[in-house]
C-alpha positions in Angstrom: 22.3 -4.2 -2.6 19.9 -2.5 -5.0 21.5 0.3 -7.0 19.9 3.7 -7.1 20.4 6.7 -9.3 19.1 10.1 -8.3 18.1 12.9 -10.7 17.7 16.4 -9.5 15.7 19.0 -11.5 17.7 22.0 -10.3 15.4 24.9 -11.1 12.3 23.0 -10.0 13.8 22.3 -6.6 15.4 25.7 -6.3 12.2 27.6 -6.9 10.2 25.4 -4.5 12.8 26.2 -1.8 12.7 29.9 -2.7 9.0 29.9 -2.0 9.7 28.8 1.5 11.4 32.1 2.3 14.2 30.2 4.0 17.4 31.2 2.0 19.7 29.0 4.1 18.0 25.9 2.7 19.4 26.7 -0.8 22.9 25.7 0.4 21.7 22.1 -0.1 23.9 19.0 -0.2 22.1 17.1 -3.0 24.1 13.9 -2.3 23.0 13.9 1.3 19.4 14.6 0.2 19.4 11.7 -2.2 21.0 9.4 0.5 18.2 10.4 2.9 15.7 8.8 0.4 17.4 5.5 0.3 16.0 2.3 1.7 17.9 -0.1 3.9 18.9 -2.5 1.1 20.0 0.2 -1.4 23.3 1.9 -2.4 23.5 5.2 -4.2 25.3 4.8 -7.5 25.3 8.4 -8.7 23.5 11.7 -8.3 22.8 13.7 -11.5 22.0 17.4 -11.2 20.4 19.2 -14.1 20.3 23.0 -14.4 21.6 26.0 -16.4 23.6 29.2 -15.7 21.9 32.6 -15.8 25.0 34.1 -17.4 23.4 37.6 -17.9 23.3 38.1 -14.1 26.9 38.2 -13.0 26.4 37.9 -9.2 23.9 35.1 -9.5 26.0 33.4 -12.2 29.1 33.4 -9.9 27.1 32.1 -6.9 25.7 29.3 -9.0 29.1 28.3 -10.3 30.4 28.1 -6.7 27.4 25.9 -5.8 28.0 23.6 -8.7 31.7 23.3 -7.8 30.6 22.4 -4.2 28.2 19.7 -5.6 31.0 18.3 -7.8 33.2 18.1 -4.7 30.5 16.0 -3.1 30.5 13.6 -6.0 27.5 14.9 -7.8 27.5 14.7 -11.7 26.3 17.9 -13.2 24.5 18.4 -16.6 24.2 22.1 -17.5 21.8 23.2 -20.2 21.4 26.8 -21.3 19.0 29.8 -21.5 17.8 31.2 -24.8 16.9 34.8 -25.4 13.2 35.3 -26.1 11.5 38.5 -27.2 8.6 39.5 -24.8 5.8 41.9 -25.2 3.3 43.3 -22.7 -0.2 42.8 -24.0 -1.5 45.8 -21.9 1.0 48.5 -22.8 2.9 47.1 -25.8 6.3 47.4 -24.1 8.9 45.0 -25.5 12.0 43.4 -23.9 14.3 40.4 -24.2 13.5 37.7 -21.7 15.3 34.4 -21.1 13.9 30.9 -21.2 15.6 27.8 -19.8 15.9 25.1 -22.4 16.5 21.3 -22.4 16.7 20.6 -18.6 13.5 18.5 -18.5 14.4 16.7 -21.7 17.9 15.9 -20.3 16.4 14.5 -17.2 13.9 12.3 -19.2 16.6 11.1 -21.6 19.0 10.1 -18.8 16.2 8.3 -16.9 15.2 6.2 -19.9 18.8 5.5 -21.0 19.8 4.4 -17.5 16.7 2.2 -17.1 17.0 0.5 -20.4 20.7 -0.2 -19.9 20.0 -1.7 -16.5 22.2 0.8 -14.7 20.0 0.8 -11.5 17.1 -1.0 -9.9 15.5 2.3 -8.7 15.5 5.8 -10.0 14.8 8.7 -7.6 13.6 11.8 -9.4 13.3 15.1 -7.5 11.0 17.2 -9.5 7.4 18.4 -9.9 7.7 18.8 -13.7 5.0 16.7 -15.3 6.9 16.8 -18.6 8.8 13.8 -17.5 5.6 11.7 -17.4 6.2 10.1 -20.8 9.7 9.0 -19.6 8.1 7.4 -16.5 5.6 5.6 -18.7 8.3 4.5 -21.2 10.3 3.0 -18.3 7.3 1.2 -16.9 6.5 -0.3 -20.3 10.1 -1.3 -21.4 12.0 -1.7 -18.2 9.5 -2.7 -15.5 12.2 -4.2 -13.3 13.4 -0.6 -12.7 11.3 1.4 -10.2 10.8 5.1 -10.7 10.3 7.0 -7.4 9.3 10.7 -7.6 10.1 12.9 -4.6 8.1 16.1 -4.9 9.9 19.3 -3.9 8.5 21.1 -0.9 5.0 22.5 -1.5 4.7 20.8 -5.0 3.1 17.5 -4.2 -0.4 18.6 -5.4 1.1 19.9 -8.7 2.6 16.6 -9.8 0.0 14.0 -8.9 0.2 12.7 -12.5 3.7 11.5 -11.6 2.3 9.6 -8.5 5.0 11.1 -6.1 6.0 8.8 -3.3 6.9 11.6 -0.9 7.1 15.4 -0.6 10.4 16.7 0.6 9.9 18.6 3.9 11.6 21.7 5.2 13.1 19.5 8.0 14.6 17.1 5.5 16.3 20.0 3.7 17.6 21.5 6.9 19.3 18.2 7.8 21.1 18.0 4.4 23.0 21.3 4.1 26.5 21.7 2.8 29.2 22.9 5.3 30.0 26.6 5.5 33.2 26.1 3.5 34.2 23.3 1.2 37.4 22.3 -0.7 36.8 22.0 -4.4 38.9 21.4 -7.5 42.3 23.1 -7.8 42.7 23.5 -4.1 40.1 26.3 -4.1 37.7 26.8 -1.2 34.1 27.6 -1.8 32.3 29.6 1.0 28.6 29.6 1.7 27.1 32.9 0.5 26.4 35.3 3.3 22.7 35.4 2.1 22.5 31.6 2.8 23.7 31.8 6.4 21.3 29.9 8.8 19.1 32.0 11.0 20.5 32.7 14.5 
């Protein structure tokens, strides 16, 4: 069996789902999604999820933590980066405020891909993203570990935005709908995580 590692660019996927205006699709089982992309002769070695917590927004932060706990309970390995404060200024009115910019996620995805390919950890890498910043990593793997295939799965609605990555498929709304987490899930410490009310499926 060919070994497969899946890499999920969390924010890239989240925002593409948000654009669908179908909130229930955000309660997504990333392991099931990765498994849906396997070929007959393949086995899923690990799913790696890359994201960051918006700690300055308490409700969103708590919801994201619960989601990450649910993913870990499903065997997903999480790699959390961070947001940095960044001064902003409106060029029209001169107003100033402090914004937040996510840092390191795309770099972490790229570093893990290259390291896993060069170490021979898998025969195929599935990358769910439309972030073209990983293109150098894809080229590096092709040049130095050609036995390792990189397969890009574009998030919904993002296929045209990542053609430089030569995506093999665009994830559809139907595929997402078939890969949702259960309404409640046992996580670490005997705790139960509940699906957020806002993510309940439509009647």
